[in-house]
mmCIF file as Biopython writes it, N, C-alpha, C and O atoms, coordinates in Angstrom:
data_model
#
loop_
_atom_site.group_PDB
_atom_site.id
_atom_site.type_symbol
_atom_site.label_atom_id
_atom_site.label_alt_id
_atom_site.label_comp_id
_atom_site.label_asym_id
_atom_site.label_entity_id
_atom_site.label_seq_id
_atom_site.pdbx_PDB_ins_code
_atom_site.Cartn_x
_atom_site.Cartn_y
_atom_site.Cartn_z
_atom_site.occupancy
_atom_site.B_iso_or_equiv
_atom_site.auth_seq_id
_atom_site.auth_asym_id
_atom_site.pdbx_PDB_model_num
ATOM 1   N N  . MET A ? 1  ? 31.209 -6.439  75.217 1.0 0.0 1  A 1 
ATOM 2   C CA . MET A ? 1  ? 32.175 -6.726  76.251 1.0 0.0 1  A 1 
ATOM 3   C C  . MET A ? 1  ? 32.088 -8.182  76.688 1.0 0.0 1  A 1 
ATOM 4   O O  . MET A ? 1  ? 33.106 -8.869  76.765 1.0 0.0 1  A 1 
ATOM 5   N N  . ASN A ? 2  ? 30.887 -8.652  76.972 1.0 0.0 2  A 1 
ATOM 6   C CA . ASN A ? 2  ? 30.748 -10.022 77.472 1.0 0.0 2  A 1 
ATOM 7   C C  . ASN A ? 2  ? 29.592 -10.763 76.810 1.0 0.0 2  A 1 
ATOM 8   O O  . ASN A ? 2  ? 28.981 -11.642 77.418 1.0 0.0 2  A 1 
ATOM 9   N N  . ASP A ? 3  ? 29.296 -10.407 75.569 1.0 0.0 3  A 1 
ATOM 10  C CA . ASP A ? 3  ? 28.181 -11.074 74.897 1.0 0.0 3  A 1 
ATOM 11  C C  . ASP A ? 3  ? 28.621 -11.895 73.687 1.0 0.0 3  A 1 
ATOM 12  O O  . ASP A ? 3  ? 27.806 -12.216 72.822 1.0 0.0 3  A 1 
ATOM 13  N N  . ASP A ? 4  ? 29.913 -12.234 73.626 1.0 0.0 4  A 1 
ATOM 14  C CA . ASP A ? 4  ? 30.343 -13.117 72.543 1.0 0.0 4  A 1 
ATOM 15  C C  . ASP A ? 4  ? 29.916 -14.552 72.897 1.0 0.0 4  A 1 
ATOM 16  O O  . ASP A ? 4  ? 29.672 -14.855 74.064 1.0 0.0 4  A 1 
ATOM 17  N N  . SER A ? 5  ? 29.830 -15.415 71.906 1.0 0.0 5  A 1 
ATOM 18  C CA . SER A ? 5  ? 29.289 -16.759 72.124 1.0 0.0 5  A 1 
ATOM 19  C C  . SER A ? 5  ? 30.113 -17.557 73.128 1.0 0.0 5  A 1 
ATOM 20  O O  . SER A ? 5  ? 29.548 -18.308 73.924 1.0 0.0 5  A 1 
ATOM 21  N N  . LYS A ? 6  ? 31.427 -17.411 73.108 1.0 0.0 6  A 1 
ATOM 22  C CA . LYS A ? 6  ? 32.270 -18.155 74.053 1.0 0.0 6  A 1 
ATOM 23  C C  . LYS A ? 6  ? 31.928 -17.776 75.500 1.0 0.0 6  A 1 
ATOM 24  O O  . LYS A ? 6  ? 31.785 -18.644 76.361 1.0 0.0 6  A 1 
ATOM 25  N N  . THR A ? 7  ? 31.802 -16.488 75.749 1.0 0.0 7  A 1 
ATOM 26  C CA . THR A ? 7  ? 31.480 -16.020 77.098 1.0 0.0 7  A 1 
ATOM 27  C C  . THR A ? 7  ? 30.070 -16.433 77.507 1.0 0.0 7  A 1 
ATOM 28  O O  . THR A ? 7  ? 29.850 -16.828 78.652 1.0 0.0 7  A 1 
ATOM 29  N N  . LEU A ? 8  ? 29.117 -16.347 76.584 1.0 0.0 8  A 1 
ATOM 30  C CA . LEU A ? 8  ? 27.750 -16.746 76.912 1.0 0.0 8  A 1 
ATOM 31  C C  . LEU A ? 8  ? 27.654 -18.236 77.199 1.0 0.0 8  A 1 
ATOM 32  O O  . LEU A ? 8  ? 26.918 -18.640 78.099 1.0 0.0 8  A 1 
ATOM 33  N N  . HIS A ? 9  ? 28.384 -19.065 76.452 1.0 0.0 9  A 1 
ATOM 34  C CA . HIS A ? 9  ? 28.400 -20.498 76.739 1.0 0.0 9  A 1 
ATOM 35  C C  . HIS A ? 9  ? 29.019 -20.762 78.111 1.0 0.0 9  A 1 
ATOM 36  O O  . HIS A ? 9  ? 28.498 -21.570 78.880 1.0 0.0 9  A 1 
ATOM 37  N N  . ALA A ? 10 ? 30.111 -20.097 78.417 1.0 0.0 10 A 1 
ATOM 38  C CA . ALA A ? 10 ? 30.764 -20.282 79.718 1.0 0.0 10 A 1 
ATOM 39  C C  . ALA A ? 10 ? 29.850 -19.820 80.856 1.0 0.0 10 A 1 
ATOM 40  O O  . ALA A ? 10 ? 29.769 -20.474 81.896 1.0 0.0 10 A 1 
ATOM 41  N N  . THR A ? 11 ? 29.174 -18.710 80.659 1.0 0.0 11 A 1 
ATOM 42  C CA . THR A ? 11 ? 28.245 -18.208 81.671 1.0 0.0 11 A 1 
ATOM 43  C C  . THR A ? 11 ? 27.093 -19.186 81.856 1.0 0.0 11 A 1 
ATOM 44  O O  . THR A ? 11 ? 26.716 -19.502 82.985 1.0 0.0 11 A 1 
ATOM 45  N N  . GLY A ? 12 ? 26.533 -19.667 80.747 1.0 0.0 12 A 1 
ATOM 46  C CA . GLY A ? 12 ? 25.447 -20.640 80.824 1.0 0.0 12 A 1 
ATOM 47  C C  . GLY A ? 12 ? 25.866 -21.907 81.540 1.0 0.0 12 A 1 
ATOM 48  O O  . GLY A ? 12 ? 25.112 -22.432 82.360 1.0 0.0 12 A 1 
ATOM 49  N N  . ALA A ? 13 ? 27.052 -22.406 81.247 1.0 0.0 13 A 1 
ATOM 50  C CA . ALA A ? 13 ? 27.551 -23.616 81.907 1.0 0.0 13 A 1 
ATOM 51  C C  . ALA A ? 13 ? 27.711 -23.386 83.411 1.0 0.0 13 A 1 
ATOM 52  O O  . ALA A ? 13 ? 27.380 -24.258 84.214 1.0 0.0 13 A 1 
ATOM 53  N N  . PHE A ? 14 ? 28.213 -22.221 83.783 1.0 0.0 14 A 1 
ATOM 54  C CA . PHE A ? 14 ? 28.340 -21.892 85.201 1.0 0.0 14 A 1 
ATOM 55  C C  . PHE A ? 14 ? 26.966 -21.852 85.868 1.0 0.0 14 A 1 
ATOM 56  O O  . PHE A ? 14 ? 26.766 -22.433 86.935 1.0 0.0 14 A 1 
ATOM 57  N N  . LEU A ? 15 ? 26.030 -21.166 85.233 1.0 0.0 15 A 1 
ATOM 58  C CA . LEU A ? 15 ? 24.693 -21.022 85.811 1.0 0.0 15 A 1 
ATOM 59  C C  . LEU A ? 15 ? 23.963 -22.354 85.920 1.0 0.0 15 A 1 
ATOM 60  O O  . LEU A ? 15 ? 23.172 -22.556 86.841 1.0 0.0 15 A 1 
ATOM 61  N N  . ALA A ? 16 ? 24.223 -23.255 84.993 1.0 0.0 16 A 1 
ATOM 62  C CA . ALA A ? 16 ? 23.560 -24.563 85.002 1.0 0.0 16 A 1 
ATOM 63  C C  . ALA A ? 16 ? 23.887 -25.350 86.269 1.0 0.0 16 A 1 
ATOM 64  O O  . ALA A ? 16 ? 23.118 -26.225 86.668 1.0 0.0 16 A 1 
ATOM 65  N N  . ASN A ? 17 ? 25.000 -25.052 86.892 1.0 0.0 17 A 1 
ATOM 66  C CA . ASN A ? 17 ? 25.417 -25.757 88.103 1.0 0.0 17 A 1 
ATOM 67  C C  . ASN A ? 17 ? 24.882 -25.141 89.396 1.0 0.0 17 A 1 
ATOM 68  O O  . ASN A ? 17 ? 25.100 -25.683 90.479 1.0 0.0 17 A 1 
ATOM 69  N N  . LEU A ? 18 ? 24.195 -24.029 89.285 1.0 0.0 18 A 1 
ATOM 70  C CA . LEU A ? 18 ? 23.665 -23.375 90.478 1.0 0.0 18 A 1 
ATOM 71  C C  . LEU A ? 18 ? 22.326 -24.002 90.879 1.0 0.0 18 A 1 
ATOM 72  O O  . LEU A ? 18 ? 21.418 -24.135 90.058 1.0 0.0 18 A 1 
ATOM 73  N N  . GLU A ? 19 ? 22.223 -24.376 92.132 1.0 0.0 19 A 1 
ATOM 74  C CA . GLU A ? 19 ? 20.963 -24.924 92.631 1.0 0.0 19 A 1 
ATOM 75  C C  . GLU A ? 19 ? 19.992 -23.780 92.913 1.0 0.0 19 A 1 
ATOM 76  O O  . GLU A ? 19 ? 20.403 -22.672 93.258 1.0 0.0 19 A 1 
ATOM 77  N N  . ASN A ? 20 ? 18.725 -24.059 92.765 1.0 0.0 20 A 1 
ATOM 78  C CA . ASN A ? 20 ? 17.663 -23.098 93.086 1.0 0.0 20 A 1 
ATOM 79  C C  . ASN A ? 20 ? 17.663 -21.859 92.200 1.0 0.0 20 A 1 
ATOM 80  O O  . ASN A ? 20 ? 17.127 -20.821 92.588 1.0 0.0 20 A 1 
ATOM 81  N N  . LEU A ? 21 ? 18.250 -21.956 91.030 1.0 0.0 21 A 1 
ATOM 82  C CA . LEU A ? 21 ? 18.222 -20.830 90.092 1.0 0.0 21 A 1 
ATOM 83  C C  . LEU A ? 21 ? 16.872 -20.832 89.394 1.0 0.0 21 A 1 
ATOM 84  O O  . LEU A ? 21 ? 16.524 -21.784 88.697 1.0 0.0 21 A 1 
ATOM 85  N N  . ASP A ? 22 ? 16.120 -19.765 89.586 1.0 0.0 22 A 1 
ATOM 86  C CA . ASP A ? 22 ? 14.781 -19.686 88.997 1.0 0.0 22 A 1 
ATOM 87  C C  . ASP A ? 22 ? 14.828 -19.183 87.563 1.0 0.0 22 A 1 
ATOM 88  O O  . ASP A ? 22 ? 14.174 -19.742 86.682 1.0 0.0 22 A 1 
ATOM 89  N N  . HIS A ? 23 ? 15.598 -18.130 87.328 1.0 0.0 23 A 1 
ATOM 90  C CA . HIS A ? 23 ? 15.690 -17.559 85.986 1.0 0.0 23 A 1 
ATOM 91  C C  . HIS A ? 23 ? 16.948 -16.695 85.867 1.0 0.0 23 A 1 
ATOM 92  O O  . HIS A ? 23 ? 17.597 -16.362 86.858 1.0 0.0 23 A 1 
ATOM 93  N N  . VAL A ? 24 ? 17.257 -16.356 84.651 1.0 0.0 24 A 1 
ATOM 94  C CA . VAL A ? 24 ? 18.370 -15.462 84.350 1.0 0.0 24 A 1 
ATOM 95  C C  . VAL A ? 24 ? 17.819 -14.350 83.468 1.0 0.0 24 A 1 
ATOM 96  O O  . VAL A ? 24 ? 17.071 -14.605 82.524 1.0 0.0 24 A 1 
ATOM 97  N N  . GLN A ? 25 ? 18.188 -13.136 83.779 1.0 0.0 25 A 1 
ATOM 98  C CA . GLN A ? 25 ? 17.765 -12.000 82.965 1.0 0.0 25 A 1 
ATOM 99  C C  . GLN A ? 25 ? 18.987 -11.376 82.322 1.0 0.0 25 A 1 
ATOM 100 O O  . GLN A ? 25 ? 19.887 -10.902 83.016 1.0 0.0 25 A 1 
ATOM 101 N N  . LEU A ? 26 ? 19.022 -11.375 81.004 1.0 0.0 26 A 1 
ATOM 102 C CA . LEU A ? 26 ? 20.115 -10.738 80.283 1.0 0.0 26 A 1 
ATOM 103 C C  . LEU A ? 26 ? 19.735 -9.291  80.008 1.0 0.0 26 A 1 
ATOM 104 O O  . LEU A ? 26 ? 18.668 -9.008  79.463 1.0 0.0 26 A 1 
ATOM 105 N N  . LEU A ? 27 ? 20.609 -8.393  80.387 1.0 0.0 27 A 1 
ATOM 106 C CA . LEU A ? 27 ? 20.342 -6.969  80.214 1.0 0.0 27 A 1 
ATOM 107 C C  . LEU A ? 27 ? 21.274 -6.408  79.151 1.0 0.0 27 A 1 
ATOM 108 O O  . LEU A ? 27 ? 22.476 -6.670  79.173 1.0 0.0 27 A 1 
ATOM 109 N N  . PRO A ? 28 ? 20.723 -5.638  78.226 1.0 0.0 28 A 1 
ATOM 110 C CA . PRO A ? 28 ? 21.577 -5.047  77.190 1.0 0.0 28 A 1 
ATOM 111 C C  . PRO A ? 28 ? 22.400 -3.893  77.763 1.0 0.0 28 A 1 
ATOM 112 O O  . PRO A ? 28 ? 21.993 -3.231  78.717 1.0 0.0 28 A 1 
ATOM 113 N N  . TYR A ? 29 ? 23.544 -3.675  77.169 1.0 0.0 29 A 1 
ATOM 114 C CA . TYR A ? 29 ? 24.368 -2.527  77.528 1.0 0.0 29 A 1 
ATOM 115 C C  . TYR A ? 29 ? 23.585 -1.252  77.207 1.0 0.0 29 A 1 
ATOM 116 O O  . TYR A ? 29 ? 22.903 -1.167  76.185 1.0 0.0 29 A 1 
ATOM 117 N N  . HIS A ? 30 ? 23.693 -0.285  78.081 1.0 0.0 30 A 1 
ATOM 118 C CA . HIS A ? 30 ? 23.051 1.006   77.822 1.0 0.0 30 A 1 
ATOM 119 C C  . HIS A ? 30 ? 24.092 2.110   77.948 1.0 0.0 30 A 1 
ATOM 120 O O  . HIS A ? 30 ? 25.162 1.915   78.525 1.0 0.0 30 A 1 
ATOM 121 N N  . ARG A ? 31 ? 23.771 3.233   77.416 1.0 0.0 31 A 1 
ATOM 122 C CA . ARG A ? 31 ? 24.708 4.359   77.384 1.0 0.0 31 A 1 
ATOM 123 C C  . ARG A ? 31 ? 24.256 5.491   78.310 1.0 0.0 31 A 1 
ATOM 124 O O  . ARG A ? 31 ? 24.518 6.660   78.026 1.0 0.0 31 A 1 
ATOM 125 N N  . LEU A ? 32 ? 23.593 5.163   79.397 1.0 0.0 32 A 1 
ATOM 126 C CA . LEU A ? 32 ? 23.055 6.192   80.272 1.0 0.0 32 A 1 
ATOM 127 C C  . LEU A ? 32 ? 24.132 7.000   80.985 1.0 0.0 32 A 1 
ATOM 128 O O  . LEU A ? 32 ? 23.857 8.110   81.441 1.0 0.0 32 A 1 
ATOM 129 N N  . GLY A ? 33 ? 25.344 6.476   81.093 1.0 0.0 33 A 1 
ATOM 130 C CA . GLY A ? 33 ? 26.404 7.192   81.791 1.0 0.0 33 A 1 
ATOM 131 C C  . GLY A ? 33 ? 27.133 8.222   80.952 1.0 0.0 33 A 1 
ATOM 132 O O  . GLY A ? 33 ? 27.967 8.963   81.472 1.0 0.0 33 A 1 
ATOM 133 N N  . VAL A ? 34 ? 26.835 8.284   79.664 1.0 0.0 34 A 1 
ATOM 134 C CA . VAL A ? 34 ? 27.554 9.197   78.767 1.0 0.0 34 A 1 
ATOM 135 C C  . VAL A ? 34 ? 27.426 10.647  79.236 1.0 0.0 34 A 1 
ATOM 136 O O  . VAL A ? 34 ? 28.426 11.363  79.298 1.0 0.0 34 A 1 
ATOM 137 N N  . ASP A ? 35 ? 26.229 11.083  79.562 1.0 0.0 35 A 1 
ATOM 138 C CA . ASP A ? 35 ? 26.023 12.470  79.989 1.0 0.0 35 A 1 
ATOM 139 C C  . ASP A ? 35 ? 26.796 12.791  81.269 1.0 0.0 35 A 1 
ATOM 140 O O  . ASP A ? 35 ? 27.338 13.887  81.410 1.0 0.0 35 A 1 
ATOM 141 N N  . THR A ? 36 ? 26.844 11.854  82.182 1.0 0.0 36 A 1 
ATOM 142 C CA . THR A ? 36 ? 27.579 12.072  83.427 1.0 0.0 36 A 1 
ATOM 143 C C  . THR A ? 36 ? 29.060 12.280  83.148 1.0 0.0 36 A 1 
ATOM 144 O O  . THR A ? 36 ? 29.683 13.181  83.708 1.0 0.0 36 A 1 
ATOM 145 N N  . TYR A ? 37 ? 29.619 11.447  82.286 1.0 0.0 37 A 1 
ATOM 146 C CA . TYR A ? 37 ? 31.027 11.618  81.930 1.0 0.0 37 A 1 
ATOM 147 C C  . TYR A ? 37 ? 31.254 12.987  81.287 1.0 0.0 37 A 1 
ATOM 148 O O  . TYR A ? 37 ? 32.243 13.659  81.579 1.0 0.0 37 A 1 
ATOM 149 N N  . GLN A ? 38 ? 30.342 13.390  80.418 1.0 0.0 38 A 1 
ATOM 150 C CA . GLN A ? 38 ? 30.482 14.695  79.760 1.0 0.0 38 A 1 
ATOM 151 C C  . GLN A ? 38 ? 30.432 15.830  80.779 1.0 0.0 38 A 1 
ATOM 152 O O  . GLN A ? 38 ? 31.229 16.765  80.704 1.0 0.0 38 A 1 
ATOM 153 N N  . LYS A ? 39 ? 29.504 15.753  81.729 1.0 0.0 39 A 1 
ATOM 154 C CA . LYS A ? 39 ? 29.386 16.789  82.754 1.0 0.0 39 A 1 
ATOM 155 C C  . LYS A ? 39 ? 30.642 16.869  83.619 1.0 0.0 39 A 1 
ATOM 156 O O  . LYS A ? 39 ? 31.006 17.941  84.101 1.0 0.0 39 A 1 
ATOM 157 N N  . LEU A ? 40 ? 31.297 15.727  83.810 1.0 0.0 40 A 1 
ATOM 158 C CA . LEU A ? 40 ? 32.519 15.688  84.601 1.0 0.0 40 A 1 
ATOM 159 C C  . LEU A ? 40 ? 33.754 16.061  83.785 1.0 0.0 40 A 1 
ATOM 160 O O  . LEU A ? 40 ? 34.857 16.180  84.320 1.0 0.0 40 A 1 
ATOM 161 N N  . GLY A ? 41 ? 33.550 16.241  82.484 1.0 0.0 41 A 1 
ATOM 162 C CA . GLY A ? 41 ? 34.661 16.583  81.612 1.0 0.0 41 A 1 
ATOM 163 C C  . GLY A ? 41 ? 35.625 15.430  81.400 1.0 0.0 41 A 1 
ATOM 164 O O  . GLY A ? 41 ? 36.807 15.638  81.126 1.0 0.0 41 A 1 
ATOM 165 N N  . ARG A ? 42 ? 35.121 14.228  81.526 1.0 0.0 42 A 1 
ATOM 166 C CA . ARG A ? 42 ? 35.961 13.046  81.367 1.0 0.0 42 A 1 
ATOM 167 C C  . ARG A ? 42 ? 35.599 12.320  80.078 1.0 0.0 42 A 1 
ATOM 168 O O  . ARG A ? 42 ? 34.441 12.340  79.660 1.0 0.0 42 A 1 
ATOM 169 N N  . PRO A ? 43 ? 36.565 11.690  79.456 1.0 0.0 43 A 1 
ATOM 170 C CA . PRO A ? 43 ? 36.252 10.901  78.248 1.0 0.0 43 A 1 
ATOM 171 C C  . PRO A ? 43 ? 35.496 9.639   78.640 1.0 0.0 43 A 1 
ATOM 172 O O  . PRO A ? 43 ? 35.787 9.016   79.660 1.0 0.0 43 A 1 
ATOM 173 N N  . TYR A ? 44 ? 34.538 9.279   77.829 1.0 0.0 44 A 1 
ATOM 174 C CA . TYR A ? 44 ? 33.748 8.070   78.080 1.0 0.0 44 A 1 
ATOM 175 C C  . TYR A ? 44 ? 34.510 6.883   77.500 1.0 0.0 44 A 1 
ATOM 176 O O  . TYR A ? 44 ? 34.692 6.815   76.284 1.0 0.0 44 A 1 
ATOM 177 N N  . PRO A ? 45 ? 34.964 5.942   78.339 1.0 0.0 45 A 1 
ATOM 178 C CA . PRO A ? 45 ? 35.847 4.875   77.862 1.0 0.0 45 A 1 
ATOM 179 C C  . PRO A ? 45 ? 35.178 3.856   76.933 1.0 0.0 45 A 1 
ATOM 180 O O  . PRO A ? 45 ? 35.867 3.099   76.250 1.0 0.0 45 A 1 
ATOM 181 N N  . LEU A ? 46 ? 33.866 3.832   76.904 1.0 0.0 46 A 1 
ATOM 182 C CA . LEU A ? 46 ? 33.156 2.865   76.062 1.0 0.0 46 A 1 
ATOM 183 C C  . LEU A ? 46 ? 32.425 3.555   74.917 1.0 0.0 46 A 1 
ATOM 184 O O  . LEU A ? 46 ? 31.360 3.108   74.492 1.0 0.0 46 A 1 
ATOM 185 N N  . GLU A ? 47 ? 32.989 4.621   74.433 1.0 0.0 47 A 1 
ATOM 186 C CA . GLU A ? 47 ? 32.358 5.441   73.400 1.0 0.0 47 A 1 
ATOM 187 C C  . GLU A ? 47 ? 31.959 4.638   72.166 1.0 0.0 47 A 1 
ATOM 188 O O  . GLU A ? 47 ? 30.912 4.897   71.572 1.0 0.0 47 A 1 
ATOM 189 N N  . ASP A ? 48 ? 32.776 3.673   71.778 1.0 0.0 48 A 1 
ATOM 190 C CA . ASP A ? 48 ? 32.510 2.913   70.551 1.0 0.0 48 A 1 
ATOM 191 C C  . ASP A ? 48 ? 31.618 1.701   70.762 1.0 0.0 48 A 1 
ATOM 192 O O  . ASP A ? 48 ? 31.290 1.008   69.799 1.0 0.0 48 A 1 
ATOM 193 N N  . VAL A ? 49 ? 31.220 1.429   71.986 1.0 0.0 49 A 1 
ATOM 194 C CA . VAL A ? 49 ? 30.368 0.272   72.271 1.0 0.0 49 A 1 
ATOM 195 C C  . VAL A ? 49 ? 28.911 0.671   72.048 1.0 0.0 49 A 1 
ATOM 196 O O  . VAL A ? 49 ? 28.452 1.686   72.572 1.0 0.0 49 A 1 
ATOM 197 N N  . ARG A ? 50 ? 28.206 -0.111  71.288 1.0 0.0 50 A 1 
ATOM 198 C CA . ARG A ? 50 ? 26.800 0.169   70.983 1.0 0.0 50 A 1 
ATOM 199 C C  . ARG A ? 50 ? 25.891 -0.834  71.694 1.0 0.0 50 A 1 
ATOM 200 O O  . ARG A ? 50 ? 26.300 -1.956  71.989 1.0 0.0 50 A 1 
ATOM 201 N N  . SER A ? 51 ? 24.675 -0.421  71.960 1.0 0.0 51 A 1 
ATOM 202 C CA . SER A ? 51 ? 23.690 -1.319  72.563 1.0 0.0 51 A 1 
ATOM 203 C C  . SER A ? 51 ? 23.273 -2.363  71.539 1.0 0.0 51 A 1 
ATOM 204 O O  . SER A ? 51 ? 23.113 -2.049  70.360 1.0 0.0 51 A 1 
ATOM 205 N N  . PRO A ? 52 ? 23.096 -3.607  71.984 1.0 0.0 52 A 1 
ATOM 206 C CA . PRO A ? 52 ? 22.657 -4.649  71.055 1.0 0.0 52 A 1 
ATOM 207 C C  . PRO A ? 52 ? 21.202 -4.426  70.644 1.0 0.0 52 A 1 
ATOM 208 O O  . PRO A ? 52 ? 20.397 -3.908  71.418 1.0 0.0 52 A 1 
ATOM 209 N N  . ASP A ? 53 ? 20.882 -4.825  69.422 1.0 0.0 53 A 1 
ATOM 210 C CA . ASP A ? 53 ? 19.492 -4.706  68.993 1.0 0.0 53 A 1 
ATOM 211 C C  . ASP A ? 53 ? 18.702 -5.923  69.489 1.0 0.0 53 A 1 
ATOM 212 O O  . ASP A ? 53 ? 19.267 -6.840  70.085 1.0 0.0 53 A 1 
ATOM 213 N N  . ALA A ? 54 ? 17.404 -5.918  69.239 1.0 0.0 54 A 1 
ATOM 214 C CA . ALA A ? 54 ? 16.520 -6.980  69.728 1.0 0.0 54 A 1 
ATOM 215 C C  . ALA A ? 54 ? 16.944 -8.353  69.201 1.0 0.0 54 A 1 
ATOM 216 O O  . ALA A ? 54 ? 16.869 -9.344  69.927 1.0 0.0 54 A 1 
ATOM 217 N N  . GLU A ? 55 ? 17.381 -8.418  67.964 1.0 0.0 55 A 1 
ATOM 218 C CA . GLU A ? 55 ? 17.808 -9.695  67.384 1.0 0.0 55 A 1 
ATOM 219 C C  . GLU A ? 55 ? 19.059 -10.223 68.081 1.0 0.0 55 A 1 
ATOM 220 O O  . GLU A ? 55 ? 19.153 -11.417 68.364 1.0 0.0 55 A 1 
ATOM 221 N N  . GLN A ? 56 ? 20.008 -9.352  68.355 1.0 0.0 56 A 1 
ATOM 222 C CA . GLN A ? 56 ? 21.221 -9.770  69.057 1.0 0.0 56 A 1 
ATOM 223 C C  . GLN A ? 56 ? 20.896 -10.257 70.472 1.0 0.0 56 A 1 
ATOM 224 O O  . GLN A ? 56 ? 21.479 -11.232 70.947 1.0 0.0 56 A 1 
ATOM 225 N N  . MET A ? 57 ? 19.974 -9.582  71.133 1.0 0.0 57 A 1 
ATOM 226 C CA . MET A ? 57 ? 19.582 -10.003 72.481 1.0 0.0 57 A 1 
ATOM 227 C C  . MET A ? 57 ? 18.922 -11.371 72.447 1.0 0.0 57 A 1 
ATOM 228 O O  . MET A ? 57 ? 19.185 -12.205 73.313 1.0 0.0 57 A 1 
ATOM 229 N N  . GLU A ? 58 ? 18.073 -11.611 71.464 1.0 0.0 58 A 1 
ATOM 230 C CA . GLU A ? 58 ? 17.407 -12.916 71.371 1.0 0.0 58 A 1 
ATOM 231 C C  . GLU A ? 58 ? 18.421 -14.019 71.074 1.0 0.0 58 A 1 
ATOM 232 O O  . GLU A ? 58 ? 18.297 -15.123 71.604 1.0 0.0 58 A 1 
ATOM 233 N N  . GLU A ? 59 ? 19.409 -13.745 70.248 1.0 0.0 59 A 1 
ATOM 234 C CA . GLU A ? 59 ? 20.465 -14.730 69.981 1.0 0.0 59 A 1 
ATOM 235 C C  . GLU A ? 59 ? 21.237 -15.049 71.264 1.0 0.0 59 A 1 
ATOM 236 O O  . GLU A ? 59 ? 21.584 -16.204 71.512 1.0 0.0 59 A 1 
ATOM 237 N N  . SER A ? 60 ? 21.499 -14.043 72.060 1.0 0.0 60 A 1 
ATOM 238 C CA . SER A ? 60 ? 22.192 -14.255 73.328 1.0 0.0 60 A 1 
ATOM 239 C C  . SER A ? 60 ? 21.337 -15.093 74.271 1.0 0.0 60 A 1 
ATOM 240 O O  . SER A ? 60 ? 21.844 -15.998 74.933 1.0 0.0 60 A 1 
ATOM 241 N N  . ARG A ? 61 ? 20.058 -14.798 74.333 1.0 0.0 61 A 1 
ATOM 242 C CA . ARG A ? 61 ? 19.148 -15.582 75.178 1.0 0.0 61 A 1 
ATOM 243 C C  . ARG A ? 61 ? 19.103 -17.035 74.719 1.0 0.0 61 A 1 
ATOM 244 O O  . ARG A ? 61 ? 19.100 -17.950 75.543 1.0 0.0 61 A 1 
ATOM 245 N N  . ASP A ? 62 ? 19.070 -17.246 73.422 1.0 0.0 62 A 1 
ATOM 246 C CA . ASP A ? 62 ? 19.038 -18.616 72.888 1.0 0.0 62 A 1 
ATOM 247 C C  . ASP A ? 62 ? 20.285 -19.398 73.301 1.0 0.0 62 A 1 
ATOM 248 O O  . ASP A ? 62 ? 20.187 -20.576 73.645 1.0 0.0 62 A 1 
ATOM 249 N N  . LEU A ? 63 ? 21.441 -18.764 73.272 1.0 0.0 63 A 1 
ATOM 250 C CA . LEU A ? 63 ? 22.666 -19.440 73.694 1.0 0.0 63 A 1 
ATOM 251 C C  . LEU A ? 63 ? 22.595 -19.852 75.161 1.0 0.0 63 A 1 
ATOM 252 O O  . LEU A ? 63 ? 22.977 -20.967 75.516 1.0 0.0 63 A 1 
ATOM 253 N N  . VAL A ? 64 ? 22.109 -18.957 76.005 1.0 0.0 64 A 1 
ATOM 254 C CA . VAL A ? 64 ? 22.037 -19.253 77.436 1.0 0.0 64 A 1 
ATOM 255 C C  . VAL A ? 64 ? 20.936 -20.267 77.722 1.0 0.0 64 A 1 
ATOM 256 O O  . VAL A ? 64 ? 21.055 -21.051 78.663 1.0 0.0 64 A 1 
ATOM 257 N N  . ARG A ? 65 ? 19.868 -20.268 76.930 1.0 0.0 65 A 1 
ATOM 258 C CA . ARG A ? 65 ? 18.777 -21.233 77.121 1.0 0.0 65 A 1 
ATOM 259 C C  . ARG A ? 65 ? 19.242 -22.686 76.934 1.0 0.0 65 A 1 
ATOM 260 O O  . ARG A ? 65 ? 18.575 -23.608 77.403 1.0 0.0 65 A 1 
ATOM 261 N N  . ALA A ? 66 ? 20.348 -22.892 76.271 1.0 0.0 66 A 1 
ATOM 262 C CA . ALA A ? 66 ? 20.895 -24.233 76.140 1.0 0.0 66 A 1 
ATOM 263 C C  . ALA A ? 66 ? 21.310 -24.783 77.500 1.0 0.0 66 A 1 
ATOM 264 O O  . ALA A ? 66 ? 21.473 -25.993 77.662 1.0 0.0 66 A 1 
ATOM 265 N N  . TYR A ? 67 ? 21.482 -23.895 78.476 1.0 0.0 67 A 1 
ATOM 266 C CA . TYR A ? 67 ? 21.947 -24.277 79.814 1.0 0.0 67 A 1 
ATOM 267 C C  . TYR A ? 67 ? 20.913 -24.005 80.897 1.0 0.0 67 A 1 
ATOM 268 O O  . TYR A ? 67 ? 20.801 -24.763 81.861 1.0 0.0 67 A 1 
ATOM 269 N N  . VAL A ? 68 ? 20.163 -22.929 80.739 1.0 0.0 68 A 1 
ATOM 270 C CA . VAL A ? 68 ? 19.204 -22.488 81.749 1.0 0.0 68 A 1 
ATOM 271 C C  . VAL A ? 68 ? 17.844 -22.364 81.070 1.0 0.0 68 A 1 
ATOM 272 O O  . VAL A ? 68 ? 17.712 -21.696 80.044 1.0 0.0 68 A 1 
ATOM 273 N N  . ARG A ? 69 ? 16.857 -22.997 81.637 1.0 0.0 69 A 1 
ATOM 274 C CA . ARG A ? 69 ? 15.550 -23.058 80.986 1.0 0.0 69 A 1 
ATOM 275 C C  . ARG A ? 69 ? 14.857 -21.695 80.887 1.0 0.0 69 A 1 
ATOM 276 O O  . ARG A ? 69 ? 14.323 -21.345 79.835 1.0 0.0 69 A 1 
ATOM 277 N N  . ASN A ? 70 ? 14.865 -20.948 81.948 1.0 0.0 70 A 1 
ATOM 278 C CA . ASN A ? 70 ? 14.087 -19.704 81.993 1.0 0.0 70 A 1 
ATOM 279 C C  . ASN A ? 70 ? 15.020 -18.494 81.861 1.0 0.0 70 A 1 
ATOM 280 O O  . ASN A ? 70 ? 15.619 -18.037 82.834 1.0 0.0 70 A 1 
ATOM 281 N N  . VAL A ? 71 ? 15.121 -17.996 80.635 1.0 0.0 71 A 1 
ATOM 282 C CA . VAL A ? 71 ? 15.959 -16.826 80.363 1.0 0.0 71 A 1 
ATOM 283 C C  . VAL A ? 71 ? 15.064 -15.697 79.880 1.0 0.0 71 A 1 
ATOM 284 O O  . VAL A ? 71 ? 14.291 -15.854 78.935 1.0 0.0 71 A 1 
ATOM 285 N N  . ILE A ? 72 ? 15.182 -14.582 80.534 1.0 0.0 72 A 1 
ATOM 286 C CA . ILE A ? 72 ? 14.358 -13.410 80.208 1.0 0.0 72 A 1 
ATOM 287 C C  . ILE A ? 72 ? 15.195 -12.438 79.395 1.0 0.0 72 A 1 
ATOM 288 O O  . ILE A ? 72 ? 14.707 -11.376 79.008 1.0 0.0 72 A 1 
#
């Protein structure tokens, strides 16, 4: 949804302008809400979205590190 390189560069550029920013933590998408949607009998709108693997997360962190020093 928001982990393409264009969005990560834009986010990093925005964050670089924030004063007193100690660190940024990138969190991977998770599918914990799937069961809740099923219990409610509702379709899960992000059914085809998968969680990024460790390599994809590290690539995302590397992109943001170009702007913010401490990325978790």
